[in-house]
N, C-alpha and C positions, 0 to 999 in steps of 0.2 A: 471403895471404888465400886460404882454400880455396874450392872451387866453391860451396858452400852460402852462405858468407859473401858471396862476390861476387854471387851471385844476389839476396841480401837487399839489398845495397847498390844494385844496379841497379833493383830494384823500388821502393826508397825514393826513388831519384832520379827515376824516372818519375812516382811519386806527387807529388813536389814539383813537377815540371815541369807536371803537369796542373792543380795548384792555383795556379800562378803567374798573377798578374793583369797582368803586363807582357809585352811582346813584343820579342824581339830584343835585341841589345846596345845600350847607350848608347855614348857616345864621350868621349874626353878632348878638351880644347880643341884639340889638334893633329889630332884625327880618328881616333885609335886606338880600336879597339872595346873596350868594357868589358862583360863578361858579367854577368848578374844574380847569379851566384854562381861561386865557384872552389872546386874540390875536388881532392884529389891524384889523379894518374893511376892510381896503385896504392895505394889506401887501406889502412891497417893494419887488422888483424882487429878491433880495438876501436873503429873509427871510429864506427859507428852508436850504440854504447853511450855513448861519451864526447861526440861532437859531433853527429852526425846532420845533418839538413837544416833550414834555417829553416822554421818553421811546423810542425815535427814534434818529437815527444818525443825527447830530453829538452830541447829548445829552447835548447841552449847557443849556437847560432848565430843566435838571434832567434825571436820568437814569430809572425812573419808570413813567408810564403814569399818575398816580394820585399822585405821590410823597407821602407826609405825610398823605394825605387822605386815601391812601392804607395801608401804614405801617409807624408808627411813628419811628423816628430814634432810634437806640439802645442806651440806657443810660448805658454806660459801665464805671463805676467808677473804677479808678485805685487804687489798694490797695495791700498790702502785707508788712509785717514787722515782725521782731522778729522770733518766732518759727512757724513751720507749724500749731501748735494748735491755736496760737493767730490769724493767718491769716484766718484759717477756721472759727473762731468765727466772725471775721469782715465780711467775705463773707456771712455768714448766716444772720447776722444782716442786711446788705445791701439788700439782696434778700427779706427779710421780709418787708423792707421799699419800695419795688417796683423797685429795680435795675433790669434791664432786660438783663444784660450781665456782665460777670466777666472779669477783666483785672488784670493780675498778675504782681506785681513788685518784682524783685529779688534783693537780696543783691549783693554787688560787688564781693565777692568771687564766688558766683554762676555764675555771668556773666563772670568771668574770668576763670572758670573751676577749681576752688580751693575748696577742702573740707574745712569744718568749722574748722578742727583741723590743717590745714596747717599753719605753723608759719607766712607765708605771709598774712594770713587772719586775724590775731590778730587785734582787735579793729574795725573790719568792719562787723562782723557776725551779721546779722539781722538788720543792721542800716538803710539802704535805701530800704529794701525789705525783703522778706522772704528768709531764708537760706534753700536751697535744696541740700542735699548730695546724696540721694538715692531714689529709687522707694518708699520705706516706707514713706519718707517725703511727696512725692507727693500724696500718698494715704491719708495721714492725712489732707493735704490742702483741698482735695475734699471729705472728709468724709461727708456722708449724703447729698451730692450734686449730683444728677443723671446726668451723663454726656450726656445723650441723650435728656435732657430737658433744657440745658443751653449752651450758646455760650461763649467760653473763649478765651481771647486774652493774649498772652505772650510777654512781652517786653524783648526779649532775642535775642542775635545775635551770638556771637562766639560759644556758646554752644547750639544754637537753635535746632540742630538735636537731641541732647541728651534729651533736655526737651520735644520735640515732641514725642520721643520714650517713655519717661516716661508717658506722657499723654495717649498715645495709650495703654500702658500696664495697666494703672489704669482703663481705660474703659473696657478692657478685663476682669480684675478682678472683675469689677462691673457687668459683664455679658452683657455689652453694645457692640454691634458690632462696630469695628473701623469705618466702613462706615457710622455709624449714628452720629458720633461726629462732632461738628461744632465749628469753631473758627479761630484763626489766630496766627501764630508765626511771630514776626517782621522779624528776619532772614535776615537783610539788613546790610551786613558787610561794604559796601563801605562808608557809611556815618560815620561808627565808626572810620575809619582811618582819617576822616576830623574833626569830631565834638564832639565825645564822648570819644573815647580812650579805649573802652572795647574790643579791638581786641586781638587776640592771634596769629593766623597763618598768613603767607603771603597771598597776594591776590589770587594766583592760587589755592592752596588747599582750601581756604575759599570759592571761587566760586564753586569749585567741590562739597563741602558739601551742598551749597545752591541748586545747580542743582540736587543733589541726593534727597534732601527733596522735591523739586518740582516734580521730576519724580515719586517718591514714592507716594506722595499725589495724583497725577494725576491718578495713578493706583488703590490706596487703600483707599483714603480718599476724596471722591467726594464732601463732604460738608465742607471741611477744606481748608482755605487759607494758602498755605505754605510760603507766604512772604507778608510782609506789607512794601512797599518801603517808607522809612520814611524821608521825607523832614523836619519833625519837628525839628530835631536836628541841621540841617543847620541854621534854623531860630533862635533857642534858643542860638546858639553859636554866633549870631550876624549878620547873613546873612539878606539881604533884602527879601521882598516877591518874587521879580523876581528871585533872586539867589536860594531861597528855591525851587521854582517851576522848574526852569531850571535844577538844579543839580539833583533833584529828577527824572525828566524825563530822564536825561542822565543815571542815575543809572538803571532806568527801561529798557532802551534800552540795556544796558550792560547785564542785566540778561536775557532778551529775546534772545539776540544773543547767550549767553552761553547755554541756554536750547535748542535752535534750533540746535546748533552744536552737541548736544547729539543725535539728530535725531527726536525730538518731533515736530510735526506740531503745529503752533502757536495756532490754534483753540482748540487744546487739553488742553492747560494749561492756556492760557491768561484769560479765564473767571474767574479764581481763583486768579488772581493777585489783590492786594489791596494796598492802599496808606494811609499815616498817616502824619498829619501836625499840626503845631501850628497856632491857630487863634490869631492874635495880635490886636492892638487897632485901627488901621486905618480902620474904619468900612467898607466903600464902597470898599476900595482896597482889603480887604479880600474877600468880596462877589465876586468881579470881578476876583480875583485870581482863585477861585474854578471854576467859569463858564468858564474861559479861558482855564484852564487845562483840563477840561472835553472835550472841543472841540478839543484842540490840541492833546490830547491822542487818541481820536477817529480817527483823521486824520492820525496820525502816524501809528496806528495799521492797518488801511485799506490801506493807500497809500504805506507805507514803507514795512510792513510785510505781506501784502496780506491777512489779516484776512477776512474771509467770514461770520463768525458768528457775529452778532451784539453784542452778549454778550462779545466777546473778546474786543470790542471797548468801553465797559462801564468802566468809571473811577469811581471805588467804593472807597470811602475814609472815614477815621475817623479823628477826630481832638482832640487836647487838648486845653482847654481854661485856660490860666494861664501862667505857665512856667516862663520865664524870665521877663514877664510883671508884675509879682507880686512884691510888694515892702515890704521891711522890715519896713520902716517908715509908720506909720498909716496903719497897715495891714488890718484893717476892710474895708478900701477902696477897697480892692481886691474883695470883694463880688460884688461890682458894676462893676468893670472891667470884671470879669468873666461872669456876666450876659449879658453885651453888646457883648462880644466875642461869647457867645453861640447863641445869636440872629443872629449875622453875619454868624455863621456856618450854622444855619438853613436856612437862606435866600440864602446861597451859595449852599445848597443841600447836606449836609453831611449825611452819613449813620450811623455813630456812633459818640457819643460825650462823652468826659470825661471833667467834670468841676472840676478844682482844688479847694481845700478848701482855705479859706482866710489865714490860718496860715502856708501854706506850704513853704513860704519864710523863716520861722523860724525853722520848725520841721515837722515831720510826722503829718498828721491831727489827731485830736482827733475824737472820735465817733460823738460828737456834730457837729464839723465843717464839717466832711465828710457827715453827714446827710443834713446839710444846702446846701452843694454843689449839692447833688442829688435833693433836693427840688427845687433848681434853675432851673434845667432842667424840672422837673415835672410841675412847674408853667408855664414855657414857652410853654410846650406841651399842657397843658390842660386849661389854663386860658386866654392866649393872642389871640387865634384864628389864629396864624400865619401859622398853618398847614392846613388851610381851602382851599387854592388854591396853585397850583404848581407855583414856580418861581414868587412870587408876585411882585418883583421889575423888572421883565422882561419888556422891552419897555421903561424904564426910559432913557431919552436922556443921562443923565450923566453916568448911569451904563453901557449902551451899548457901549458908546464911551470908557469908562474906560476898559471894557472887551476886546475890540478890541486892545487898546493900550497895555494892559497887555499881551495879546497873542503875539503881535509883539515883545515886549521886551523879553519875555521868549524864543521865537524862535531865536532871535538874539543871546542870551546868549548860548542857546543850540547849535546853529550852530558853535559858537566860540569854544565851548568845543570839538566838533567833528573835527574841522579843526586843533586843537592843539594835536590831538591824542587820544581823548576819556578820560573817567573818570579814568580808572585804571592808565594810564600813568600819568595824571596830579596829581593824588593822590600820586603816587610814587615819583614824582618830588617835591611835597609839594605846587604845584601851587594853588589848590583849598583851601588848608588850609590858604595860604597867603591872598587870596581874601576875605575869610570869616573874617579873623582877621582884615583886613583893614576896612571892613564894620562895624565890631563891634567897632573899634576905632572911626570911624566917628560918630556912634550913641552915644558913651560915651561922646565925646566932645560936641555934641549937647545938651545932658542932662546937662553936667557940666556948659555950658555957658548959659543955659536957653533957647536956640534956640528951643529945643523940650520940651514942658511942661510935667511935671509929677506931678500931684496933690499930695501934701503931701511930696514931695521930693524937688522940686525946685520952686513950686508955692503953695500959700495958706497953709503954714506950720503952724501947731498948736503948741503951746508951751507945752501943757501937754501931758503926756503919759498914755494911758489907760492900766490897768493891763491885762496881757495876760495869759490865761489858756492853756498852751501848753502841747503836748504829752511828756512824760518822758520815755525814754527807760528802759526796765526791764532787768537789768544786771543778775538777777537770771535766767531769761529765756535763756540767752546766756549760762550760766553754765549748765542749764538743757539740752540745745541742744548738747553741747560738751559731756556731760555724756551719752546722748542717742546715739551719734555717736560711742562712745567707746563701748557701749553695742552691737550696731549693728555689729561692726567689730568682736566682739567675737562670734556672731551668724553666721557670714558670712561663707558660704561653700567655703573655700579658693581654693579648687581644681577646683570646677565648675567655680569660678570667674576667676582663672588663665587661664583656658581653653578658656573661652569666650574672654578674653583680647588677648590671643595669636591669636585667629581667627580674631579678629578685627585688630590686627597689620598686619597680612598677607593681609587682604582685603585692608587696607589703603595703603599698598605698591603696590597694583595692580590697577585695573581700575573698579572693580565692584561697584555697588551702595552700599553705606555704611549704609543705614538705616536698612536693616535686621540684620547685625552683631551688630549694635548699640543697636537695640531692644533686641537681644539675650543677650548682656552684661548687659543691664538694668534689664532684667528678671532674670539674674544670680546674682543679687544684687551687681553688680559692682557700685562703687560710681562715681559721676561726675568727681571727681579729678583723679580717676584711668583711666577712659575712655579718658579724655582730656590729661592725661599724655602719653597715647599711641600715640595720634595725635601729641603732641609736639615732641616726639621722631622721628616720621616719617616725619612730615611736617616742623619742625622748627618753629621759631617765627618771626613775622614781626619786622623789624627795622625801627623805625620812622624817616622820612627824616628831615633834617635840613631846616627849613622854613624861618629863618631870619638870 
């Protein structure tokens, strides 16, 4: 390292030290000191360009100077099932047990913009999440939960704008200014066309709705993230870690370009963009994936989009630990899998973590299994001391090499997407869907042949089966939900609702931001099915391409 490079390193270190919000070293359980950060005594010339300091560009070592010494990651357990009343009870239970953020799971009818009494919704109401038909349901979900004191994430995409409007309306009815609410809506439609299938509208109007929510949140909801660009579902559908990362960044580029086309400067909205991933079992690959994505995203925002605000370059992300890595066979092994995945997520620098319950390969989690999943994170945060120093694996020969190789592989894949016309075009052609499916098939073959070991499935298989105490759906709750919706329709002011829907239809046919008329429709007690019905009429529906 020459004199000038050494001077730049020392200046960056001093800047990091001044921004640090923690004092002095922590200690191991034996009393040995642990500094907030470790760097090489003689850093290589490329140190600042490749790694830098936590809280400084390119953020490879974390987005905050002290990382978890400053703020422990948010423990945001995903929950939602049955009726709004049942979901509210589960949320209050989790919060009483130390859950630090809420994450709402919606049933398939809600995700697809169908009311619970729609004939198409039969058999799915409340099955994989909570059933939300109206503002009254959303009020029930958050009863006795002050929205200025909790951060809430919503796993919702096609109907994200409607759910966001409902959340804003609930806050207003609680007396909480919308500017005070915090949280995230997933709102990432591109991955739905590839990996999940809960799309409704074609790409163009879907992108319009996403841009509308980002523009609205930029102006009205400064603490709320209007999108969580979700690579998680690419991965859970069978994609590799490289595909998950590259396709997610490609989606992010698409959304940024769409918002900029609306006329917003990148530094106005980019600080509120967030990301969401699955952490799988290849421990060091997962850590390297997150470090490489942080660096690559920072370089994209500064180099390609001209971001001047460092906050725009921060790659803020949450993770799920579990998903498709959970096994039906010997499901108690999933406790161990999830714990290792949570550790990899922490060492990779995640901002929020959801740990799946061991029984989720079979059913919705019970109260006991959900509590154990939360305790997994709490033990990690408070007993293992992994939060004592930032980026504790930084400087490992293996990890740094793997991070560089991961970044290179992600960039190659990302460049290939752009050469072939970008994500929207490739999705419409079915190309991304084919690539994910081919990757999933390779993984399945590797498991079936034993090339990839899965304990309890193709290695070390036990002969006995332990009895499982699984969640059982409450069919009476579904009947109660349908009866409640019928009563709601009888109370609904049909004239006010029709007026709001007419206004919404006129707005959808024009170019204005749709969030204000959606909010007006929600507050006029229009249902999610009625609002989505207007959009189906104006926008049409997406036709899935033939992929094979």
